VEXKOL-626699 format. One record per residue (C-alpha): x, y, z; residue in one letter; residue number from 0. Coordinates in nm, 3 decimals. Example, Ala and Ser with C-alpha at 12.3 -4.5 7.8 and 13.67 -1.06 7.14 Angstrom:
2
PT  xx  yy  zz  residu  num
PT  1.230  -0.450  0.780  a  0
PT  1.367  -0.106  0.714  s  1
//
This chain:
244
PT  xx  yy  zz  residu  num
PT  -2.322  1.797  -1.021  m  0
PT  -1.969  1.666  -0.992  i  1
PT  -1.695  1.762  -1.233  e  2
PT  -1.674  1.427  -1.412  c  3
PT  -2.040  1.455  -1.516  v  4
PT  -1.992  1.812  -1.639  d  5
PT  -1.720  1.681  -1.866  m  6
PT  -1.972  1.468  -2.051  t  7
PT  -2.138  1.778  -2.192  k  8
PT  -1.877  1.748  -2.465  d  9
PT  -2.080  1.553  -2.721  q  10
PT  -1.758  1.438  -2.890  n  11
PT  -1.672  1.200  -2.607  l  12
PT  -1.659  0.841  -2.726  s  13
PT  -1.831  0.548  -2.563  g  14
PT  -1.496  0.434  -2.423  r  15
PT  -1.420  0.779  -2.278  e  16
PT  -1.762  0.796  -2.112  l  17
PT  -1.710  0.443  -1.988  h  18
PT  -1.384  0.538  -1.819  h  19
PT  -1.562  0.829  -1.649  l  20
PT  -1.830  0.586  -1.534  l  21
PT  -1.562  0.368  -1.373  e  22
PT  -1.402  0.667  -1.201  s  23
PT  -1.734  0.788  -1.062  a  24
PT  -1.823  0.441  -0.936  r  25
PT  -1.489  0.386  -0.764  e  26
PT  -1.527  0.730  -0.607  g  27
PT  -1.858  0.609  -0.459  d  28
PT  -2.056  0.859  -0.668  n  29
PT  -2.303  0.597  -0.782  l  30
PT  -2.578  0.824  -0.912  s  31
PT  -2.329  0.997  -1.143  s  32
PT  -2.194  0.657  -1.246  a  33
PT  -2.543  0.553  -1.356  l  34
PT  -2.587  0.872  -1.558  e  35
PT  -2.254  0.817  -1.726  l  36
PT  -2.347  0.456  -1.786  g  37
PT  -2.656  0.553  -1.981  m  38
PT  -2.456  0.801  -2.186  r  39
PT  -2.189  0.543  -2.262  s  40
PT  -2.454  0.296  -2.381  l  41
PT  -2.591  0.556  -2.622  l  42
PT  -2.244  0.640  -2.749  a  43
PT  -2.148  0.275  -2.797  y  44
PT  -2.474  0.217  -2.986  a  45
PT  -2.398  0.508  -3.218  q  46
PT  -2.052  0.361  -3.276  e  47
PT  -2.203  0.015  -3.347  k  48
PT  -1.970  -0.121  -3.076  d  49
PT  -2.144  -0.428  -2.933  q  50
PT  -1.844  -0.528  -2.722  l  51
PT  -1.830  -0.183  -2.561  g  52
PT  -2.207  -0.189  -2.508  f  53
PT  -2.185  -0.523  -2.326  a  54
PT  -1.894  -0.401  -2.113  e  55
PT  -2.083  -0.084  -2.018  a  56
PT  -2.370  -0.304  -1.902  l  57
PT  -2.118  -0.495  -1.690  d  58
PT  -2.008  -0.170  -1.528  s  59
PT  -2.369  -0.067  -1.466  i  60
PT  -2.430  -0.409  -1.308  f  61
PT  -2.148  -0.338  -1.062  i  62
PT  -2.306  -0.001  -0.975  v  63
PT  -2.637  -0.167  -0.892  f  64
PT  -2.451  -0.435  -0.696  k  65
PT  -2.296  -0.166  -0.476  h  66
PT  -2.629  0.017  -0.442  l  67
PT  -2.788  -0.306  -0.322  h  68
PT  -2.508  -0.366  -0.072  r  69
PT  -2.539  -0.015  0.065  q  70
PT  -2.918  0.024  0.075  q  71
PT  -3.041  -0.339  0.097  k  72
PT  -3.311  -0.250  -0.159  f  73
PT  -3.398  -0.582  -0.324  k  74
PT  -3.510  -0.438  -0.661  p  75
PT  -3.154  -0.316  -0.719  y  76
PT  -3.033  -0.679  -0.708  w  77
PT  -3.313  -0.799  -0.935  i  78
PT  -3.224  -0.529  -1.186  l  79
PT  -2.853  -0.612  -1.154  a  80
PT  -2.929  -0.972  -1.249  g  81
PT  -3.130  -0.871  -1.554  a  82
PT  -2.852  -0.638  -1.667  i  83
PT  -2.568  -0.889  -1.631  v  84
PT  -2.765  -1.163  -1.808  r  85
PT  -2.835  -0.919  -2.091  s  86
PT  -2.465  -0.842  -2.113  s  87
PT  -2.382  -1.211  -2.157  v  88
PT  -2.655  -1.255  -2.418  e  89
PT  -2.534  -0.955  -2.617  i  90
PT  -2.176  -1.081  -2.602  a  91
PT  -2.278  -1.429  -2.715  e  92
PT  -2.487  -1.300  -3.004  k  93
PT  -2.222  -1.055  -3.119  s  94
PT  -2.023  -1.341  -3.271  g  95
PT  -1.707  -1.198  -3.114  d  96
PT  -1.553  -1.449  -2.873  n  97
PT  -1.338  -1.171  -2.729  q  98
PT  -1.655  -1.017  -2.587  a  99
PT  -1.736  -1.312  -2.360  l  100
PT  -1.495  -1.317  -2.065  a  101
PT  -1.595  -1.013  -1.860  l  102
PT  -1.973  -1.060  -1.893  p  103
PT  -1.929  -1.424  -1.793  q  104
PT  -1.718  -1.320  -1.493  l  105
PT  -1.982  -1.078  -1.371  n  106
PT  -2.265  -1.326  -1.424  l  107
PT  -2.066  -1.580  -1.222  a  108
PT  -2.034  -1.326  -0.941  e  109
PT  -2.408  -1.256  -0.950  f  110
PT  -2.488  -1.628  -0.937  l  111
PT  -2.247  -1.679  -0.648  e  112
PT  -2.387  -1.392  -0.443  e  113
PT  -2.737  -1.525  -0.517  s  114
PT  -2.642  -1.862  -0.366  g  115
PT  -2.635  -2.051  -0.699  e  116
PT  -2.285  -2.181  -0.632  l  117
PT  -2.260  -2.473  -0.875  k  118
PT  -2.385  -2.258  -1.162  q  119
PT  -2.145  -1.983  -1.053  a  120
PT  -1.850  -2.225  -1.055  k  121
PT  -1.930  -2.334  -1.410  e  122
PT  -1.964  -1.973  -1.525  m  123
PT  -1.632  -1.880  -1.362  y  124
PT  -1.475  -2.167  -1.555  r  125
PT  -1.625  -2.035  -1.877  k  126
PT  -1.485  -1.688  -1.803  a  127
PT  -1.135  -1.829  -1.740  v  128
PT  -1.156  -2.033  -2.060  r  129
PT  -1.276  -1.733  -2.264  s  130
PT  -1.004  -1.510  -2.123  m  131
PT  -0.738  -1.773  -2.190  t  132
PT  -0.845  -1.854  -2.545  q  133
PT  -0.999  -1.527  -2.665  f  134
PT  -0.853  -1.234  -2.467  p  135
PT  -0.965  -0.890  -2.578  h  136
PT  -0.673  -0.645  -2.625  p  137
PT  -0.837  -0.400  -2.384  e  138
PT  -0.812  -0.654  -2.099  h  139
PT  -0.534  -0.888  -2.212  d  140
PT  -0.319  -0.859  -1.901  r  141
PT  -0.191  -1.134  -1.670  p  142
PT  -0.354  -0.982  -1.362  a  143
PT  -0.702  -0.995  -1.516  v  144
PT  -0.674  -1.369  -1.582  l  145
PT  -0.536  -1.423  -1.231  v  146
PT  -0.836  -1.234  -1.090  l  147
PT  -1.072  -1.469  -1.272  m  148
PT  -0.887  -1.774  -1.140  k  149
PT  -0.899  -1.622  -0.791  l  150
PT  -1.276  -1.577  -0.808  r  151
PT  -1.316  -1.936  -0.925  l  152
PT  -1.101  -2.067  -0.640  a  153
PT  -1.296  -1.862  -0.384  l  154
PT  -1.619  -2.011  -0.516  c  155
PT  -1.470  -2.361  -0.494  e  156
PT  -1.376  -2.290  -0.131  l  157
PT  -1.733  -2.196  -0.046  v  158
PT  -1.847  -2.518  -0.213  l  159
PT  -1.630  -2.710  0.033  g  160
PT  -1.300  -2.761  -0.147  d  161
PT  -1.054  -2.678  0.132  q  162
PT  -0.759  -2.737  -0.101  t  163
PT  -0.868  -2.421  -0.286  a  164
PT  -0.701  -2.214  -0.010  v  165
PT  -0.359  -2.297  -0.151  t  166
PT  -0.461  -2.173  -0.495  n  167
PT  -0.623  -1.862  -0.349  i  168
PT  -0.309  -1.762  -0.160  e  169
PT  -0.099  -1.830  -0.470  s  170
PT  -0.323  -1.608  -0.684  f  171
PT  -0.316  -1.331  -0.421  l  172
PT  0.063  -1.347  -0.422  a  173
PT  0.067  -1.322  -0.803  e  174
PT  -0.150  -1.012  -0.789  l  175
PT  0.071  -0.860  -0.520  a  176
PT  0.376  -0.916  -0.742  a  177
PT  0.213  -0.764  -1.050  d  178
PT  0.396  -0.461  -1.192  t  179
PT  0.166  -0.389  -1.486  g  180
PT  -0.101  -0.125  -1.532  v  181
PT  -0.324  -0.293  -1.271  d  182
PT  -0.064  -0.287  -0.994  a  183
PT  -0.128  0.062  -0.857  d  184
PT  -0.502  0.035  -0.802  y  185
PT  -0.687  -0.266  -0.944  n  186
PT  -0.468  -0.527  -0.777  c  187
PT  -0.520  -0.357  -0.441  k  188
PT  -0.895  -0.376  -0.493  v  189
PT  -0.878  -0.741  -0.595  w  190
PT  -0.633  -0.850  -0.324  i  191
PT  -0.820  -0.675  -0.043  s  192
PT  -1.145  -0.823  -0.171  g  193
PT  -0.990  -1.168  -0.168  g  194
PT  -0.875  -1.132  0.192  y  195
PT  -1.218  -1.005  0.297  l  196
PT  -1.376  -1.311  0.137  r  197
PT  -1.134  -1.540  0.320  l  198
PT  -1.203  -1.364  0.649  a  199
PT  -1.575  -1.405  0.600  e  200
PT  -1.541  -1.773  0.507  h  201
PT  -1.328  -1.867  0.808  f  202
PT  -1.501  -1.647  1.067  k  203
PT  -1.705  -1.934  1.212  n  204
PT  -1.451  -2.205  1.128  k  205
PT  -1.111  -2.071  1.240  d  206
PT  -1.144  -1.732  1.408  l  207
PT  -0.770  -1.675  1.446  k  208
PT  -0.707  -1.741  1.077  l  209
PT  -1.004  -1.524  0.982  a  210
PT  -0.867  -1.236  1.188  q  211
PT  -0.530  -1.270  1.014  e  212
PT  -0.696  -1.243  0.674  y  213
PT  -0.904  -0.949  0.793  l  214
PT  -0.592  -0.771  0.914  q  215
PT  -0.425  -0.819  0.575  q  216
PT  -0.726  -0.668  0.403  a  217
PT  -0.736  -0.381  0.653  q  218
PT  -0.371  -0.291  0.595  e  219
PT  -0.424  -0.260  0.220  i  220
PT  -0.749  -0.066  0.246  i  221
PT  -0.637  0.179  0.514  e  222
PT  -0.316  0.260  0.327  n  223
PT  -0.495  0.372  0.011  d  224
PT  -0.760  0.640  0.045  e  225
PT  -0.891  0.563  -0.304  r  226
PT  -1.042  0.233  -0.190  l  227
PT  -1.367  0.393  -0.078  l  228
PT  -1.599  0.103  -0.159  l  229
PT  -1.362  -0.148  0.000  r  230
PT  -1.354  0.075  0.309  r  231
PT  -1.730  0.041  0.341  q  232
PT  -1.705  -0.337  0.309  q  233
PT  -1.424  -0.345  0.566  l  234
PT  -1.633  -0.147  0.815  d  235
PT  -1.919  -0.396  0.778  v  236
PT  -1.681  -0.687  0.826  m  237
PT  -1.518  -0.530  1.132  l  238
PT  -1.858  -0.480  1.290  s  239
PT  -1.937  -0.849  1.236  r  240
PT  -1.613  -0.954  1.403  f  241
PT  -1.683  -0.723  1.696  n  242
PT  -2.035  -0.854  1.757  d  243
//
């Protein structure tokens, strides 16, 4: 058992503290420990009567199952991920707290997009941007988080055929690169590299030279930060596709 799970033996840990440990375990590619911590955070949030925290923990658990599905190609993981993220949105909506909406909506949009439901995904991304703009929660009220949501929306619009979205995408990536807030050291690197991987994938069969340029930009970010373990896995898959 890894150290971060041993730490949870302290029954005084709050839902938020357990949630942060969940995030650390997931980003360290220790997905089984992340799931265990996720269950513990749900229990703690429930005891604290924290519906917003409960919904956010479900979002984090959704991301764990998303990565498990990507790694193992086990379809039930994706089915379960969908049920979890829809539940998160429903809980947020029924909580009566508009500040609870943005992140669950963002994750549902991502699920819809990866499931091929692009028009529904675009509308849900728009809802997430609107919720974050009008009702930001203090825990996530940072410029980079809103830019991330706009980036995801623009990437979805690109897949739907809006070629003008590339200009917005590159602008949002530049904004994230210039960020100096709390997200700059790690989160922005995850988001920027993910954006470049998406661009590389989109243009692979349309403009190979441009796709390779985007892939190289992603590779430079990922290979210069050993913490980006999950992005490294995605990069390896993408490199293998370009080498086929």
